[in-house]
C-alpha positions in Angstrom: -38.7 31.3 5.0 -36.2 28.9 6.5 -35.7 25.7 4.4 -37.1 22.8 6.2 -35.7 19.3 6.1 -36.5 16.0 7.8 -32.8 15.2 8.2 -29.8 17.4 8.1 -26.4 15.7 8.2 -23.4 17.8 9.2 -20.4 16.2 7.4 -20.1 13.9 4.4 -17.5 11.3 5.4 -18.3 7.6 5.5 -20.8 8.1 8.3 -22.5 11.3 7.0 -23.0 10.4 3.3 -24.2 6.9 4.2 -26.7 8.3 6.7 -27.9 10.8 4.1 -28.5 8.1 1.6 -30.3 5.9 4.1 -32.5 8.8 5.0 -33.4 9.4 1.4 -34.2 5.7 1.0 -36.7 6.2 3.8 -38.4 9.0 1.8 -37.1 11.7 4.1 -36.1 15.1 2.7 -32.4 15.2 3.4 -29.5 17.6 3.1 -25.7 17.2 3.7 -23.7 20.2 5.0 -20.0 20.0 4.0 -17.3 22.7 4.3 -14.7 20.9 2.2 -14.9 17.9 -0.2 -17.5 15.2 -0.2 -16.1 12.0 1.4 -14.6 13.5 4.5 -11.2 12.7 6.0 -11.5 8.9 5.2 -11.7 9.3 1.5 -9.7 12.5 1.0 -7.0 12.3 3.7 -7.3 9.0 5.5 -8.2 5.4 4.6 -8.2 5.6 0.7 -5.1 7.7 -0.1 -3.1 5.9 2.6 -4.0 2.5 1.0 -3.0 3.8 -2.5 0.4 4.8 -1.1 0.7 1.5 0.8 0.2 -0.3 -2.5 3.2 1.6 -3.8 5.2 0.3 -0.8 4.0 -3.3 -1.5 5.3 -2.9 -5.1 8.7 -1.6 -3.7 8.8 -4.6 -1.4 8.0 -7.0 -4.2 10.7 -5.4 -6.5 13.3 -5.8 -3.7 12.5 -9.5 -3.3 12.3 -10.9 -6.8 15.5 -13.0 -6.9 13.9 -16.1 -5.0 11.2 -16.2 -7.7 13.7 -16.2 -10.6 13.5 -12.5 -11.6 16.1 -9.7 -11.5 15.6 -6.0 -12.1 17.9 -3.2 -13.0 17.5 0.5 -13.6 14.2 0.6 -11.6 13.5 4.2 -10.5 11.0 5.7 -8.0 9.2 9.0 -8.3 7.5 10.0 -5.0 5.5 12.7 -6.8 4.0 10.2 -9.2 2.9 7.9 -6.4 1.3 10.9 -4.6 -0.4 11.9 -7.8 -1.8 8.4 -8.1 -3.0 8.5 -4.5 -4.7 11.8 -5.0 -6.3 10.7 -8.2 -7.9 7.7 -6.5 -9.3 10.0 -3.8 -10.7 12.5 -6.4 -12.4 9.8 -8.3 -14.2 8.4 -5.3 -15.2 11.9 -4.1 -16.8 12.5 -7.4 -18.5 9.1 -7.1 -20.1 10.1 -3.8 -21.3 13.3 -5.5 -23.0 11.1 -8.0 -24.7 9.0 -5.3 -25.8 12.1 -3.4 -27.4 13.5 -6.6 -28.9 10.2 -7.5 -30.7 10.0 -4.2 -32.1 13.5 -4.4 -30.1 14.8 -1.5 -29.2 18.5 -1.2 -25.6 19.6 -0.6 -25.1 22.7 1.4 -21.6 24.1 1.3 -20.3 25.9 4.3 -19.5 25.6 8.1 -22.4 24.6 10.3 -23.4 25.2 13.9 -26.5 24.6 16.0 -28.4 27.9 16.4 -31.6 26.7 18.2 -33.8 23.7 18.7 -33.9 22.0 15.3 -32.0 24.8 13.7 -28.6 24.8 11.9 -26.9 27.9 10.7 -24.4 27.7 7.8 -21.7 30.2 7.1 -20.0 30.6 3.8 -16.2 30.9 3.9 -14.0 31.5 6.8 -15.2 35.0 7.9 -16.8 34.6 11.2 -18.6 37.9 10.8 -20.4 36.7 7.6 -24.1 36.0 8.0 -25.5 32.6 8.7 -28.1 31.0 6.5 -30.4 29.0 8.7 -32.0 25.6 8.0 -34.6 23.8 10.1 -34.7 20.0 10.6 -36.6 17.4 12.7 -33.4 15.4 13.0 -29.8 16.7 13.0 -26.9 14.2 12.6 -23.4 15.2 13.6 -20.9 13.4 11.4 -18.0 16.0 11.7 -15.3 13.4 12.1 -11.9 13.9 13.9 -8.4 15.4 13.4 -4.9 14.6 14.6 -4.4 14.8 18.3 -1.6 17.1 19.4 1.5 16.2 21.5 2.8 18.6 24.1 5.8 20.5 22.9 5.5 19.1 19.3 3.9 21.6 16.9 3.3 20.4 13.3 4.4 22.9 10.7 3.6 21.1 7.5 7.3 21.0 6.6 9.6 19.3 9.1 6.9 18.2 11.6 4.0 16.4 10.0 0.5 15.3 10.7 -0.8 12.4 8.6 -2.2 15.0 6.2 1.4 16.1 5.4 2.6 12.6 5.2 0.2 11.9 2.4 1.6 14.6 0.2 5.3 14.8 0.8 7.4 17.0 -1.5 10.2 14.4 -1.3 10.9 11.1 0.3 12.6 11.8 3.7 15.9 10.1 4.3 14.8 9.5 7.9 11.5 9.7 9.7 10.6 9.6 13.4 7.0 8.5 14.1 5.4 9.5 17.4 2.7 7.0 18.2 2.2 3.4 17.0 -1.6 2.9 16.6 -2.9 2.1 13.1 -1.9 5.4 11.6 1.7 5.4 13.0 2.3 1.7 12.1 1.0 2.1 8.6 3.2 5.2 7.8 6.3 3.6 9.5 5.8 0.5 7.3 5.1 2.6 4.2 8.0 5.0 4.4 10.5 2.2 5.4 9.5 0.2 2.3 10.0 3.3 0.1 13.5 3.8 1.5 13.4 6.0 4.6 15.1 5.1 7.9 12.3 4.9 10.4 12.1 5.2 14.2 8.9 4.7 16.2 8.4 6.2 19.7 5.4 4.9 21.6 4.3 5.9 25.2 2.5 2.6 25.9 4.4 -0.6 26.9 3.7 -2.2 23.5 3.2 -0.9 20.0 -0.3 -1.2 18.6 -1.7 -0.8 22.2 -5.2 -1.9 21.4 -4.2 -5.2 19.8 -3.6 -8.5 21.4 -0.1 -8.7 22.9 1.0 -11.6 20.7 0.1 -9.8 17.6 1.8 -6.6 18.8 4.9 -8.6 19.7 5.0 -10.3 16.3 4.7 -6.9 14.4 7.4 -5.5 16.5 9.8 -8.3 15.8 9.0 -8.1 12.0 9.5 -4.3 12.0 12.8 -4.6 13.9 13.9 -7.4 11.5 13.3 -5.0 8.6 15.4 -2.4 10.4 12.8 -0.1 11.9 13.9 1.2 15.4 11.2 0.9 18.0 11.1 2.5 21.5 8.1 1.6 23.8 7.4 3.2 27.1 9.2 6.1 25.6 8.3 9.8 24.8 9.7 12.8 23.0 10.8 15.2 25.7 12.2 17.9 23.4 12.1 18.8 19.7 14.0 21.6 17.8 13.3 22.3 14.1 16.2 23.3 12.1 16.6 24.5 8.5 17.0 21.0 7.0 16.4 18.7 9.9 14.8 18.1 13.3 16.6 17.4 16.5 14.6 15.1 18.8 15.3 14.1 22.4 13.7 10.7 23.2 13.3 9.6 26.8 13.4 5.8 26.7 11.7 3.4 29.1 14.6 3.4 31.5 14.7 7.2 31.7 17.7 7.6 29.4 17.7 10.6 27.1 18.8 9.8 23.5 19.3 12.4 20.8 18.1 11.8 17.3 18.5 14.0 14.2 15.9 13.2 11.4 14.6 14.7 8.2 11.0 14.6 9.4 8.8 13.9 12.4 5.3 12.5 12.0 2.8 13.0 14.9 0.5 10.0 14.9 -0.6 10.0 18.5 -4.3 9.5 18.0 -7.2 11.7 17.0 -9.7 14.0 18.7 -13.3 14.8 17.7 -14.2 17.9 15.7 -16.6 19.2 18.4 -15.5 22.9 18.5 -17.6 25.8 17.2 -20.7 23.7 16.7 -22.7 25.3 19.5 -23.0 21.9 21.2 -22.8 22.8 24.8 -25.2 25.8 24.4 -28.0 23.4 23.3 -27.3 20.5 25.7 -25.1 18.2 23.7 -22.7 16.6 26.1 -19.0 16.4 25.2 -16.7 14.1 27.1 -12.9 14.2 26.6 -13.3 15.6 23.1 -16.0 13.4 21.8 -19.8 13.6 21.7 -21.7 11.4 24.2 -24.3 9.1 22.6 -26.5 6.2 23.6 -26.8 2.9 21.9 -29.0 4.5 19.2 -26.6 7.3 18.4 -28.8 9.8 20.2 -27.0 12.7 22.0 -28.2 14.3 25.2 -30.2 16.9 23.1 -33.5 15.9 21.7 -33.4 15.5 17.9 -29.6 15.7 17.7 -27.6 12.5 16.9 -23.8 11.8 16.5 -22.1 9.1 14.4 -18.6 8.1 13.5 -15.4 9.5 14.9 -16.9 12.5 16.5 -18.9 10.0 18.7 -15.7 8.3 19.9 -13.9 4.9 19.7 -13.5 2.9 17.7 -12.7 5.6 15.2 -13.1 3.6 12.0 -14.8 4.3 8.7 -16.9 1.1 8.7 -18.1 1.8 12.2 -19.2 5.3 11.1 -21.1 3.9 8.1 -22.8 1.3 10.2 -23.8 3.9 12.7 -25.1 6.1 9.9 -27.6 3.3 8.9 -28.4 2.4 12.6 -29.1 6.0 13.4 -31.4 6.8 10.5 -33.3 3.4 10.8 -33.9 4.3 14.4 -35.2 7.8 13.9 -37.3 6.5 10.9 -38.9 3.9 13.0 -37.6 1.0 11.0 -38.3 -2.5 12.5 -35.7 -4.9 13.9 -32.9 -2.3 14.5 -30.2 -3.7 16.8 -27.5 -1.6 18.7 -23.9 -1.8 17.6 -21.7 -4.0 19.8 -18.5 -1.8 19.6 -16.4 -4.6 21.0 -16.9 -6.6 17.8 -16.2 -3.9 15.1 -13.2 -5.3 13.2 -10.0 -3.3 13.2 -7.6 -3.5 10.3 -4.0 -2.1 10.0 -2.6 -2.2 6.4 1.1 -2.4 7.3 3.5 -5.1 6.4 2.5 -7.4 8.0 -1.2 -6.7 8.0 -3.1 -6.9 11.2 -6.9 -7.6 11.6 -8.8 -8.3 14.7 -12.3 -8.2 16.4 -13.5 -8.9 19.9 -11.6 -9.3 23.0 -7.8 -9.7 23.4 -6.6 -12.7 25.3 -5.9 -10.3 28.3 -9.4 -8.9 28.1 -11.0 -12.3 27.8 -9.1 -13.7 30.8 -10.2 -10.6 32.8 -13.9 -11.7 32.3 -13.2 -14.8 34.5 -14.7 -17.1 31.8 -13.2 -20.5 31.0 -11.4 -20.1 27.7 -10.4 -22.1 24.7 -7.6 -20.5 22.8 -6.2 -21.7 19.5 -3.4 -20.4 17.3 -2.1 -21.5 13.9 1.2 -20.3 12.5 1.4 -19.5 8.8 4.7 -21.4 8.6 2.4 -24.4 8.2 0.2 -22.9 5.6 0.9 -24.1 2.0 -0.5 -21.0 0.4 1.4 -18.7 2.6 4.7 -20.6 1.8 3.8 -20.6 -1.9 3.6 -16.9 -2.0 6.6 -16.3 0.2 4.6 -14.7 3.0 4.6 -17.2 5.8 5.3 -14.9 8.7 2.2 -14.6 10.9 -0.6 -16.4 12.6 -4.2 -16.6 13.4 -5.5 -16.7 17.0 -9.0 -17.4 18.1 -10.6 -17.2 21.6 -13.8 -19.0 22.6 -15.8 -19.3 25.7 -15.3 -22.9 26.7 -18.7 -23.3 28.1 -20.9 -21.7 25.4 -18.6 -22.0 22.4 -19.1 -18.2 21.8 -16.4 -16.5 19.7 -14.9 -13.9 22.0 -12.0 -12.7 19.9 -10.1 -13.3 16.7 -6.6 -11.8 16.0 -4.8 -12.2 12.7 -1.4 -11.1 11.5 0.1 -11.8 8.0 -0.7 -11.4 4.4 -4.2 -10.2 3.4 -5.7 -10.7 6.8 -7.7 -7.5 6.4 -9.6 -9.3 3.6 -10.3 -12.3 5.8 -11.4 -10.9 9.1 -15.0 -10.6 7.8 -15.3 -14.3 8.0 -15.1 -14.2 11.8 -17.3 -11.2 11.7 -20.0 -13.1 9.9 -19.6 -16.0 12.3 -20.0 -13.7 15.3 -23.0 -12.0 13.8 -24.7 -15.4 13.2 -23.7 -16.6 16.6 -21.6 -19.5 15.2 -19.9 -21.5 17.9 -16.4 -23.0 17.7 -18.0 -26.4 16.7 -20.0 -24.7 14.0 -16.8 -23.1 12.5 -15.0 -26.4 12.8 -17.7 -27.9 10.5 -17.1 -25.3 7.7 -15.2 -26.5 4.7 -12.4 -24.0 3.7 -11.0 -24.2 0.2 -7.5 -25.5 -0.3 -5.0 -24.0 -0.8 -6.0 -20.7 0.7 -4.7 -18.3 3.4 -8.1 -18.5 5.0 -7.4 -22.2 5.9 -5.4 -20.8 8.8 -8.7 -19.5 10.3 -10.1 -23.0 10.3 -6.9 -24.5 11.8 -6.9 -21.9 14.5 -10.5 -22.9 15.5 -9.5 -26.6 15.5 -6.6 -25.8 17.7 -8.8 -24.0 20.2 -11.0 -27.1 20.3 -8.0 -29.3 21.0 -8.1 -31.2 17.7 -5.6 -29.5 15.3 -4.7 -31.3 12.1 -1.8 -29.5 10.5 0.2 -28.6 13.5 
């Protein structure tokens, strides 16, 4: 007899394991199929270990800037292997924690590689031998949460040694003296900031006209200026036209925005040019699951084009963020379980965070996007140079920018760059969720002195009544 489940979840990342737990909470017999470690890419090779390494980079920055605070250090040594060990330990601990949650909620874990084998059927193969037999499982609902992987760049082939993906950049054998990063999205910018603070010479090559292409132009411009001030070399409108791997270095030809070819010799190259969904070898097309440009097509309820098959998280396309995956996991399961009051996800208002130095956080429309709607806008911006708390901690480079519909007061966008803004963006998210207007936010009392006061001042600026500027 084939095992029968109400819900089968393929993948145990932040979308998959959350979906499984939510299904169990609805009383549905649930199983998770995972070929590697519980927690998926985010926990094991993405969000969590990256932030652990970035914490080390923050410590390095603090140690290098102690004199203004009256401290001095000598003989401080850095061990890259110990920092990597710390990072891997954090990931391992959280993976074990997810195992506990899975067990606590009575969810079965099926180890192996999955593919659709029929209507409501999933076959699972143990190991990598494609000739080995499939064990089949039946389910009323199948949720694809298979995540994504680094996107390739023509002519640039990662080898795990001299040419890295972000997987390799998380577990370096040594700190490279020089690093060239291809791509300046969140992944590229975070690693550029991280490795520079640890002591590497860093160059960033971005094909788009600005770094951080999805961010507001003012934010991207500020980050670029701060990076260049730190000594990070940046080329936008540029590409890598040739790459040759040597025994102990990589020769890179960069075509700059004006067409000039410049040669670089670096220790390592990091490919950070985006990601693509893990859609291969799942049997999707055979059973009517539409795939568009490497991602599964879904509707507002996470349903694919095949009845009873759903997709959540990175495999379902942008924004490819862990918190979006978790939200979709709950949304998807609540929908299939018939829960009341389920509302679709507005993907334009999923917050995006980049944990570089400076940090970046945003949600909603950029100024360019907002102007393209034709609405009458109210735009406010508050510089952290006027923030008492930012000055007190020596981190006053940055600003908060807010965009409102002038007629309705609707918050259209919020863009923040500076210290700990990734911990503050949720304030604007809550405001947006509760449909707070600019006037509503202006009436909120923010504690003093805090970094978050800049949010309030930005709102007041948009309304034409700033106080501290």
